[in-house]
Phi, psi and omega in degrees: 000054183295132175085351181248137177263136177263115175250122185242131174252121177210152179270126179266116184245129175286133178264131183294332185275354181285127176276123187241128173273120186268066179219127175200162179252137179220136168261121190235110182253100183196168174289338176283143183266341178221155176277129177307137187296325178293326177290317178298322177299318180294321178298316178297320179295318177298317181299317179294320182290320182278344181056037176213154175299144180251131177246135179266134169230085193237114179257131185263230188290155180287351177277348182276132180297343179257025186273002177228156176285099185229185180303326179301321178294313181298316180299318179296318176296313183298323178293331185252003184300331181296345178283346180261139178299136177290144178062018174246112184306147178235165174250132175256116174272114189239138174214109185202143174281352180114209184157227183261139183295322183303303179299326178297315180294316181296322181290318177297318178295322177299313179295322179295315184288315185283315188262352181079015178130171179201154171250156173240146173243123180245099179286328186230295184210145171217090187261155173049246181299331176291329172294315180300316178300314183297326177294346176278352183282159174288325182214141176247121179246122185239145174286173182303327184250012183291154181228135162257162184237176179286155178265082181240142179291137177253140179247132178273133174251100186294329181291320180266356181052050178210170177246152175212163182287134174296336177299327178297321179294313179301313182297321180295317179295318179298320181293316178299320179298313180293327178286331182282341183277000000 
């Protein structure tokens, strides 16, 4: 299937009869100090169902320095990639508002080269750079209400401490130009 991406929407349901080994390694960069046990249980169930190691790329609140897909994320993965078996495909459980395209591309390339490929599971959202990262996967599995987002450049406004789409600036200039003529 060269050149075509397979996007699958399916509901992942934990089966009560599945025997789950509750052991996994996680690097967790967040203001939270531990992964909630019910969330960890669901990750283990997903790992058992997918029959592949699950890697988390989960971004929380926008106040957290690791809340966007940036160079810090790529560096953390690169430092820990040796913990994953070479040539053994992984599943990335992703929840992210996006970030920078460069680190997203580098992270997808790193997982493809080291692990021989990867699938992504999007339970809620993978926006902007997280969408770009997801497009590097062999398969995208989305929940019923999951969202991918547009691939638009984001501009940081340090005075307002927020990001906005560069497309907004272009559209504003185009509108001013059309009104001036």
